[in-house]
ROLUM-395851 format. One record per residue: residue number from 1; residue in one letter; x, y, z of N, C-alpha, C in turn. Coordinates in Angstrom, 2 decimals, decimal comma. Example, Ala and Ser with C-alpha at 12.3 -4.5 7.8 and 13.67 -1.06 7.14 Angstrom:
! ROLUM-395851
> gugu_vopa_nc1_nc2_nc3_cac1_cac2_cac3_cc1_cc2_cc3
> 1_A_13,19_-5,69_7,80_12,30_-4,50_7,80_13,20_-3,30_7,80;
> 2_S_12,85_-2,25_7,08_13,67_-1,06_7,14_12,90_0,03_7,87;
! end
This chain:
! ROLUM-395851
> gugu_vopa_nc1_nc2_nc3_cac1_cac2_cac3_cc1_cc2_cc3
> 1_A_-248,03_-10,02_-36,78_-247,87_-11,15_-35,88_-248,93_-12,21_-36,20;
> 2_F_-248,61_-13,44_-35,91_-249,52_-14,54_-36,16_-250,23_-14,92_-34,86;
> 3_P_-251,48_-15,32_-34,95_-252,22_-15,72_-33,74_-251,46_-16,80_-32,97;
> 4_G_-251,28_-16,56_-31,68_-250,60_-17,52_-30,83_-249,09_-17,47_-30,90;
> 5_F_-248,52_-16,59_-31,73_-247,07_-16,44_-31,82_-246,70_-15,15_-31,10;
> 6_P_-245,88_-15,24_-30,06_-245,49_-14,02_-29,35_-244,62_-13,12_-30,22;
> 7_V_-244,72_-11,82_-29,96_-243,84_-10,86_-30,63_-243,75_-9,62_-29,73;
> 8_A_-242,56_-9,08_-29,61_-242,33_-7,88_-28,80_-243,10_-6,71_-29,39;
> 9_G_-243,61_-5,86_-28,53_-244,36_-4,69_-28,97_-243,58_-3,79_-29,89;
> 10_E_-242,28_-3,62_-29,64_-241,46_-2,76_-30,50_-241,33_-3,33_-31,92;
> 11_I_-241,29_-4,65_-32,02_-241,22_-5,27_-33,34_-242,54_-5,09_-34,06;
> 12_R_-243,63_-5,34_-33,36_-244,96_-5,15_-33,96_-245,11_-3,71_-34,44;
> 13_A_-244,71_-2,76_-33,61_-244,82_-1,34_-33,97_-243,96_-0,99_-35,19;
> 14_A_-242,75_-1,57_-35,27_-241,87_-1,29_-36,41_-242,47_-1,83_-37,71;
> 15_V_-243,04_-3,01_-37,66_-243,66_-3,59_-38,86_-244,87_-2,75_-39,27;
> 16_E_-245,69_-2,36_-38,29_-246,86_-1,53_-38,60_-246,46_-0,16_-39,13;
> 17_S_-245,39_0,41_-38,58_-244,91_1,71_-39,05_-244,44_1,62_-40,50;
> 18_L_-243,70_0,56_-40,82_-243,25_0,40_-42,20_-244,45_0,20_-43,13;
> 19_A_-245,45_-0,53_-42,69_-246,66_-0,72_-43,50_-247,32_0,63_-43,78;
> 20_E_-247,36_1,50_-42,78_-247,94_2,83_-42,98_-247,11_3,66_-43,95;
> 21_Q_-245,78_3,56_-43,85_-244,91_4,27_-44,79_-245,14_3,78_-46,22;
> 22_L_-245,29_2,48_-46,36_-245,55_1,91_-47,69_-246,88_2,41_-48,24;
> 23_K_-247,86_2,47_-47,37_-249,19_2,96_-47,78_-249,08_4,42_-48,22;
> 24_S_-248,35_5,23_-47,45_-248,17_6,64_-47,80_-247,41_6,81_-49,12;
> 25_A_-246,56_5,84_-49,44_-245,78_5,89_-50,68_-246,58_5,38_-51,88;
> 26_G_-247,81_4,93_-51,63_-248,67_4,51_-52,73_-248,89_3,01_-52,87;
> 27_A_-248,30_2,22_-51,99_-248,50_0,77_-52,06_-249,87_0,41_-51,51;
> 28_A_-250,46_-0,62_-52,03_-251,73_-1,15_-51,50_-251,38_-2,04_-50,32;
> 29_V_-251,70_-1,58_-49,12_-251,36_-2,31_-47,89_-252,64_-2,54_-47,11;
> 30_E_-252,84_-3,78_-46,67_-254,01_-4,09_-45,86_-253,66_-5,17_-44,85;
> 31_E_-254,44_-5,21_-43,79_-254,27_-6,24_-42,76_-254,52_-7,60_-43,41;
> 32_A_-253,60_-8,51_-43,22_-253,71_-9,83_-43,86_-254,72_-10,71_-43,13;
> 33_R_-255,54_-11,38_-43,91_-256,40_-12,44_-43,38_-255,68_-13,74_-43,66;
> 34_L_-254,94_-14,19_-42,66_-254,10_-15,37_-42,83_-254,95_-16,62_-43,08;
> 35_P_-254,37_-17,61_-43,72_-255,10_-18,86_-43,93_-255,54_-19,45_-42,58;
> 36_T_-256,63_-20,17_-42,61_-257,11_-20,80_-41,39_-256,35_-22,11_-41,18;
> 37_L_-255,14_-21,97_-40,71_-254,26_-23,09_-40,42_-253,91_-23,07_-38,95;
> 38_D_-253,62_-24,21_-38,41_-253,08_-24,30_-37,06_-251,56_-24,21_-37,22;
> 39_L_-251,03_-22,99_-37,08_-249,60_-22,78_-37,34_-248,73_-23,52_-36,34;
> 40_H_-249,22_-23,71_-35,12_-248,46_-24,50_-34,15_-248,37_-25,95_-34,63;
> 41_D_-249,46_-26,46_-35,20_-249,44_-27,82_-35,73_-248,49_-27,89_-36,93;
> 42_D_-248,46_-26,85_-37,76_-247,52_-26,83_-38,88_-246,08_-26,97_-38,36;
> 43_L_-245,77_-26,26_-37,28_-244,42_-26,35_-36,72_-244,14_-27,76_-36,22;
> 44_T_-245,12_-28,35_-35,55_-244,96_-29,72_-35,05_-244,78_-30,70_-36,20;
> 45_Q_-245,60_-30,57_-37,23_-245,51_-31,46_-38,38_-244,19_-31,28_-39,13;
> 46_G_-243,74_-30,03_-39,23_-242,45_-29,78_-39,87_-241,32_-30,45_-39,11;
> 47_G_-241,37_-30,36_-37,79_-240,37_-31,04_-36,97_-240,42_-32,54_-37,14;
> 48_A_-241,64_-33,10_-37,25_-241,78_-34,54_-37,44_-241,19_-34,98_-38,78;
> 49_L_-241,43_-34,18_-39,84_-240,86_-34,51_-41,15_-239,33_-34,50_-41,11;
> 50_I_-238,78_-33,48_-40,49_-237,32_-33,39_-40,37_-236,80_-34,59_-39,59;
> 51_G_-237,48_-34,92_-38,51_-237,07_-36,08_-37,70_-237,06_-37,37_-38,49;
> 52_M_-238,10_-37,58_-39,30_-238,16_-38,80_-40,12_-237,04_-38,82_-41,16;
> 53_M_-236,76_-37,66_-41,76_-235,68_-37,61_-42,75_-234,33_-37,89_-42,11;
> 54_L_-234,09_-37,27_-40,96_-232,81_-37,48_-40,27_-232,66_-38,92_-39,81;
> 55_E_-233,75_-39,49_-39,32_-233,73_-40,88_-38,86_-233,33_-41,82_-39,99;
> 56_A_-233,92_-41,62_-41,15_-233,66_-42,50_-42,30_-232,26_-42,29_-42,88;
> 57_A_-231,68_-41,10_-42,67_-230,39_-40,78_-43,27_-229,20_-41,09_-42,37;
> 58_Q_-229,44_-41,61_-41,19_-228,34_-41,93_-40,28_-227,47_-43,04_-40,87;
> 59_P_-226,17_-42,99_-40,62_-225,30_-44,07_-41,11_-225,75_-45,44_-40,57;
> 60_E_-226,25_-45,44_-39,36_-226,77_-46,65_-38,73_-228,22_-46,38_-38,34;
> 61_P_-229,16_-46,45_-39,31_-230,56_-46,15_-38,97_-231,06_-47,10_-37,89;
> 62_P_-232,07_-46,64_-37,13_-232,62_-47,53_-36,11_-233,19_-48,79_-36,75;
> 63_E_-233,31_-49,85_-35,93_-233,82_-51,11_-36,47_-235,21_-50,96_-37,06;
> 64_E_-236,01_-50,12_-36,45_-237,37_-49,95_-36,93_-237,62_-48,48_-37,29;
> 65_L_-237,73_-48,20_-38,57_-238,03_-46,84_-39,03_-239,52_-46,59_-38,91;
> 66_A_-239,88_-45,31_-38,95_-241,30_-44,95_-38,94_-241,97_-45,60_-40,15;
> 67_P_-243,20_-46,03_-40,00_-243,88_-46,65_-41,15_-244,02_-45,66_-42,31;
> 68_V_-243,96_-46,17_-43,53_-244,08_-45,34_-44,72_-245,40_-44,58_-44,70;
> 69_S_-246,44_-45,18_-44,15_-247,74_-44,50_-44,08_-247,64_-43,21_-43,27;
> 70_R_-246,82_-43,23_-42,24_-246,63_-42,00_-41,42_-245,97_-40,91_-42,26;
> 71_W_-245,01_-41,30_-43,08_-244,34_-40,36_-43,97_-245,34_-39,73_-44,94;
> 72_F_-246,17_-40,55_-45,57_-247,15_-40,03_-46,52_-248,22_-39,18_-45,83;
> 73_E_-248,61_-39,52_-44,63_-249,55_-38,69_-43,87_-248,94_-37,32_-43,59;
> 74_A_-247,66_-37,31_-43,22_-246,99_-36,04_-42,94_-246,89_-35,18_-44,20;
> 75_L_-246,60_-35,81_-45,33_-246,52_-35,06_-46,59_-247,89_-34,53_-47,00;
> 76_A_-248,95_-35,33_-46,79_-250,31_-34,87_-47,12_-250,69_-33,69_-46,24;
> 77_R_-250,30_-33,72_-44,99_-250,60_-32,59_-44,08_-249,85_-31,34_-44,55;
> 78_R_-248,60_-31,50_-44,97_-247,84_-30,36_-45,48_-248,47_-29,81_-46,75;
> 79_D_-248,97_-30,70_-47,61_-249,65_-30,25_-48,83_-250,85_-29,36_-48,52;
> 80_Q_-251,56_-29,65_-47,44_-252,69_-28,80_-47,03_-252,21_-27,40_-46,71;
> 81_S_-251,09_-27,31_-46,03_-250,53_-26,00_-45,69_-250,07_-25,28_-46,95;
> 82_I_-249,41_-25,99_-47,84_-248,94_-25,39_-49,10_-250,12_-24,82_-49,87;
> 83_L_-251,19_-25,58_-50,00_-252,37_-25,12_-50,74_-253,00_-23,89_-50,09;
> 84_A_-253,07_-23,90_-48,77_-253,66_-22,75_-48,07_-252,84_-21,48_-48,30;
> 85_W_-251,51_-21,59_-48,25_-250,67_-20,42_-48,49_-250,71_-20,02_-49,96;
> 86_D_-250,77_-21,00_-50,87_-250,90_-20,66_-52,29_-252,16_-19,84_-52,53;
> 87_R_-253,27_-20,24_-51,92_-254,53_-19,47_-52,06_-254,37_-18,08_-51,46;
> 88_F_-253,73_-18,00_-50,31_-253,52_-16,71_-49,67_-252,77_-15,76_-50,60;
> 89_F_-251,70_-16,25_-51,24_-250,88_-15,38_-52,08_-251,49_-15,09_-53,45;
> 90_E_-252,64_-15,67_-53,75_-253,35_-15,28_-54,96_-253,86_-13,84_-54,83;
> 91_G_-254,06_-13,39_-53,59_-254,61_-12,05_-53,35_-253,61_-11,00_-52,93;
> 92_C_-252,34_-11,36_-52,82_-251,35_-10,34_-52,44_-249,97_-10,72_-52,97;
> 93_D_-249,12_-9,71_-53,08_-247,76_-9,95_-53,59_-246,81_-10,44_-52,50;
> 94_V_-246,87_-9,80_-51,35_-245,98_-10,17_-50,25_-246,71_-10,03_-48,92;
> 95_L_-246,20_-10,74_-47,94_-246,67_-10,64_-46,56_-245,54_-10,03_-45,74;
> 96_L_-245,84_-8,97_-45,01_-244,88_-8,36_-44,08_-245,16_-8,96_-42,71;
> 97_C_-244,15_-9,48_-42,06_-244,33_-10,02_-40,72_-242,99_-9,99_-39,99;
> 98_P_-243,00_-10,24_-38,69_-241,73_-10,27_-37,95_-240,85_-11,43_-38,40;
> 99_V_-239,56_-11,29_-38,16_-238,62_-12,39_-38,38_-238,61_-13,29_-37,15;
> 100_A_-238,69_-12,67_-35,99_-238,60_-13,40_-34,72_-239,45_-12,68_-33,68;
> 101_M_-239,63_-13,34_-32,56_-240,48_-12,77_-31,52_-239,79_-11,68_-30,71;
> 102_T_-238,49_-11,58_-30,81_-237,74_-10,58_-30,05_-236,46_-10,23_-30,81;
> 103_T_-235,84_-9,15_-30,41_-234,52_-8,84_-30,95_-233,50_-9,69_-30,19;
> 104_A_-232,22_-9,45_-30,43_-231,17_-10,22_-29,79_-231,30_-10,19_-28,28;
> 105_F_-230,91_-11,26_-27,64_-230,98_-11,37_-26,18_-229,69_-12,04_-25,71;
> 106_P_-229,37_-11,92_-24,42_-228,13_-12,53_-23,93_-228,13_-14,04_-24,17;
> 107_H_-226,94_-14,55_-24,46_-226,78_-15,99_-24,68_-227,34_-16,75_-23,49;
> 108_C_-228,02_-17,85_-23,78_-228,57_-18,69_-22,72_-228,57_-20,14_-23,18;
> 109_E_-228,77_-21,02_-22,24_-228,86_-22,45_-22,54_-230,10_-22,70_-23,40;
> 110_P_-229,98_-23,45_-24,50_-231,17_-23,76_-25,30_-232,28_-24,35_-24,42;
> 111_G_-233,47_-23,85_-24,63_-234,62_-24,29_-23,84_-234,98_-23,34_-22,71;
> 112_T_-234,05_-22,43_-22,37_-234,31_-21,45_-21,32_-235,37_-20,47_-21,82;
> 113_P_-236,40_-20,19_-21,02_-237,41_-19,22_-21,47_-236,77_-17,87_-21,83;
> 114_V_-237,34_-17,21_-22,83_-236,85_-15,93_-23,31_-237,88_-14,86_-22,97;
> 115_K_-237,41_-13,72_-22,48_-238,32_-12,62_-22,14_-238,73_-11,85_-23,38;
> 116_V_-240,02_-11,68_-23,55_-240,59_-10,87_-24,62_-241,56_-9,92_-23,93;
> 117_D_-241,22_-8,64_-23,92_-242,02_-7,64_-23,20_-242,28_-8,08_-21,76;
> 118_D_-241,21_-8,52_-21,10_-241,23_-8,93_-19,70_-242,07_-10,17_-19,40;
> 119_R_-242,46_-10,89_-20,43_-243,16_-12,16_-20,24_-242,29_-13,28_-20,78;
> 120_E_-242,18_-14,35_-20,00_-241,38_-15,48_-20,46_-242,12_-16,24_-21,56;
> 121_Q_-241,36_-16,52_-22,62_-241,90_-17,26_-23,76_-240,99_-18,47_-24,02;
> 122_S_-241,53_-19,43_-24,72_-240,76_-20,63_-25,03_-239,59_-20,30_-25,95;
> 123_Y_-238,44_-20,72_-25,56_-237,22_-20,57_-26,36_-237,42_-21,18_-27,75;
> 124_W_-238,17_-22,25_-27,81_-238,33_-23,00_-29,06_-239,23_-22,27_-30,06;
> 125_M_-239,87_-21,16_-29,64_-240,67_-20,36_-30,56_-239,83_-19,33_-31,31;
> 126_L_-238,53_-19,22_-30,98_-237,68_-18,22_-31,64_-237,72_-18,29_-33,16;
> 127_P_-237,59_-19,46_-33,76_-237,59_-19,51_-35,23_-238,97_-19,70_-35,85;
> 128_A_-240,02_-19,60_-35,08_-241,36_-19,97_-35,56_-241,81_-19,18_-36,78;
> 129_Y_-241,59_-17,87_-36,81_-242,07_-17,07_-37,94_-241,46_-17,52_-39,26;
> 130_G_-240,21_-17,90_-39,26_-239,58_-18,39_-40,48_-239,88_-19,85_-40,75;
> 131_A_-239,96_-20,64_-39,69_-240,17_-22,08_-39,84_-241,51_-22,39_-40,52;
> 132_V_-242,51_-21,57_-40,29_-243,80_-21,77_-40,93_-243,64_-21,80_-42,45;
> 133_F_-242,80_-20,93_-42,97_-242,62_-20,84_-44,41_-241,58_-21,83_-44,93;
> 134_N_-240,67_-22,26_-44,08_-239,78_-23,36_-44,47_-240,63_-24,61_-44,71;
> 135_Y_-241,62_-24,81_-43,87_-242,51_-25,97_-43,96_-243,34_-25,95_-45,23;
> 136_S_-243,89_-24,79_-45,57_-244,79_-24,71_-46,72_-244,08_-24,33_-48,03;
> 137_G_-242,84_-23,92_-47,96_-242,06_-23,68_-49,16_-242,17_-22,30_-49,77;
> 138_Q_-242,73_-21,33_-49,05_-242,78_-19,97_-49,58_-241,40_-19,34_-49,42;
> 139_P_-240,96_-18,56_-50,43_-239,70_-17,84_-50,25_-239,89_-16,72_-49,23;
> 140_A_-238,91_-16,55_-48,41_-238,97_-15,49_-47,40_-237,57_-14,92_-47,24;
> 141_L_-237,51_-13,65_-46,91_-236,23_-13,03_-46,64_-236,40_-12,08_-45,46;
> 142_S_-235,31_-11,82_-44,81_-235,36_-10,87_-43,70_-234,55_-9,64_-44,08;
> 143_M_-234,99_-8,53_-43,53_-234,32_-7,26_-43,81_-234,47_-6,37_-42,59;
> 144_P_-233,59_-5,40_-42,43_-233,67_-4,50_-41,27_-234,91_-3,61_-41,33;
> 145_C_-235,41_-3,32_-40,14_-236,61_-2,48_-40,03_-236,51_-1,61_-38,77;
> 146_G_-235,40_-0,92_-38,64_-235,22_-0,05_-37,48_-234,49_-0,74_-36,34;
> 147_Q_-234,55_-0,08_-35,18_-233,88_-0,61_-33,99_-234,81_-0,49_-32,80;
> 148_D_-234,58_-1,36_-31,80_-235,39_-1,28_-30,58_-234,81_-0,23_-29,63;
> 149_R_-235,40_-0,07_-28,47_-234,97_0,97_-27,52_-233,53_0,79_-27,04;
> 150_D_-233,00_-0,46_-27,17_-231,61_-0,72_-26,78_-230,65_-0,59_-27,96;
> 151_G_-231,15_-0,17_-29,11_-230,31_0,01_-30,29_-230,05_-1,28_-31,05;
> 152_L_-230,80_-2,34_-30,75_-230,62_-3,60_-31,45_-231,50_-3,65_-32,69;
> 153_P_-231,00_-4,26_-33,76_-231,76_-4,30_-35,01_-233,07_-5,08_-34,88;
> 154_I_-234,10_-4,53_-35,51_-235,38_-5,21_-35,64_-235,44_-5,77_-37,05;
> 155_G_-235,82_-7,02_-37,15_-235,93_-7,65_-38,46_-237,37_-7,70_-38,94;
> 156_L_-237,53_-7,51_-40,23_-238,80_-7,64_-40,91_-238,66_-8,82_-41,85;
> 157_Q_-239,69_-9,62_-41,97_-239,68_-10,73_-42,91_-240,66_-10,43_-44,04;
> 158_L_-240,21_-10,62_-45,24_-241,07_-10,53_-46,42_-241,23_-11,95_-46,96;
> 159_V_-242,47_-12,31_-47,21_-242,78_-13,65_-47,70_-243,54_-13,50_-49,00;
> 160_G_-243,25_-14,34_-49,96_-243,95_-14,29_-51,25_-244,54_-15,62_-51,64;
> 161_R_-245,19_-15,62_-52,78_-245,76_-16,89_-53,26_-244,64_-17,80_-53,73;
> 162_R_-244,92_-19,09_-53,68_-243,91_-20,07_-54,09_-243,44_-19,78_-55,51;
> 163_W_-242,17_-19,97_-55,73_-241,51_-19,81_-57,02_-241,44_-18,36_-57,48;
> 164_S_-241,57_-17,41_-56,55_-241,52_-15,99_-56,94_-240,34_-15,27_-56,29;
> 165_E_-239,22_-15,94_-56,20_-238,06_-15,36_-55,52_-237,62_-14,04_-56,15;
> 166_A_-237,57_-13,97_-57,47_-237,11_-12,75_-58,14_-238,04_-11,59_-57,82;
> 167_R_-239,33_-11,83_-57,85_-240,30_-10,78_-57,53_-240,13_-10,33_-56,07;
> 168_L_-239,95_-11,29_-55,17_-239,78_-10,97_-53,75_-238,53_-10,10_-53,54;
> 169_L_-237,45_-10,43_-54,22_-236,23_-9,63_-54,11_-236,44_-8,21_-54,65;
> 170_G_-237,22_-8,07_-55,72_-237,53_-6,75_-56,26_-238,34_-5,92_-55,29;
> 171_V_-239,33_-6,54_-54,66_-240,14_-5,83_-53,66_-239,26_-5,43_-52,48;
> 172_A_-238,39_-6,33_-52,05_-237,49_-6,03_-50,93_-236,58_-4,85_-51,25;
> 173_R_-236,10_-4,80_-52,47_-235,23_-3,69_-52,87_-235,97_-2,35_-52,77;
> 174_A_-237,23_-2,33_-53,21_-238,02_-1,11_-53,13_-238,32_-0,74_-51,68;
> 175_I_-238,63_-1,73_-50,87_-238,95_-1,48_-49,45_-237,71_-1,01_-48,69;
> 176_A_-236,54_-1,51_-49,07_-235,30_-1,14_-48,36_-235,08_0,36_-48,38;
> 177_L_-235,56_1,02_-49,42_-235,41_2,48_-49,48_-236,18_3,16_-48,35;
> 178_L_-237,27_2,56_-47,90_-238,07_3,14_-46,82_-237,67_2,63_-45,44;
> 179_S_-237,16_1,41_-45,39_-236,89_0,81_-44,07_-235,62_1,33_-43,43;
> 180_G_-234,80_2,05_-44,17_-233,61_2,65_-43,58_-232,36_1,81_-43,68;
> 181_G_-232,46_0,58_-44,13_-231,28_-0,26_-44,26_-230,67_-0,64_-42,93;
> 182_F_-229,56_-1,32_-43,00_-228,89_-1,79_-41,79_-228,08_-0,67_-41,16;
> 183_R_-228,17_-0,58_-39,85_-227,32_0,32_-39,06_-226,69_-0,51_-37,97;
> 184_N_-225,41_-0,27_-37,71_-224,75_-0,99_-36,63_-225,48_-0,75_-35,31;
> 185_P_-225,64_-1,83_-34,52_-226,25_-1,64_-33,21_-225,43_-0,66_-32,38;
> 186_R_-226,09_0,07_-31,53_-225,40_1,06_-30,67_-224,30_0,37_-29,88;
> 187_G_-223,13_0,98_-29,88_-222,01_0,48_-29,09_-221,16_-0,56_-29,81;
> 188_Y_-221,45_-0,87_-31,08_-220,68_-1,88_-31,79_-219,95_-1,29_-32,96;
! end
């Protein structure tokens, strides 16, 4: 889990359990010292970049677009994040982390708080674990990592260094042998 990012206890436990299995199988596994980034700010900046791109691409763009300087400031901020993650991945092959803060939940209106271990969390944090890497450009994939107490699939995210998609897929293939693969949720 990332500092300030909520995650259900069952998901955290599943990721930690898989890490222990990997360690027992001979992999070098250690607690990650994440880059000193404000990941919430990365999410905000990523949203701002997307907003600027969408604004400029509209068939009828607004009369006044964001100043070009704002665009370059946003790109420079993203470059800081890219560099920090590049440095992080100099010391490891992959990062194991949750895909989302919770498993599946009943359909609700977007923006409705979501319960995570009986605590309400922001609906908008649902994609946060993946969005961080969409912003910085690291390849990431999700794979099954067991089921929660209700029989719903728990997802694990594997993240690698930029431009290492083939290596990440190879690591995922090896890990899949330990993670148990996909199982239909109970009752489906």
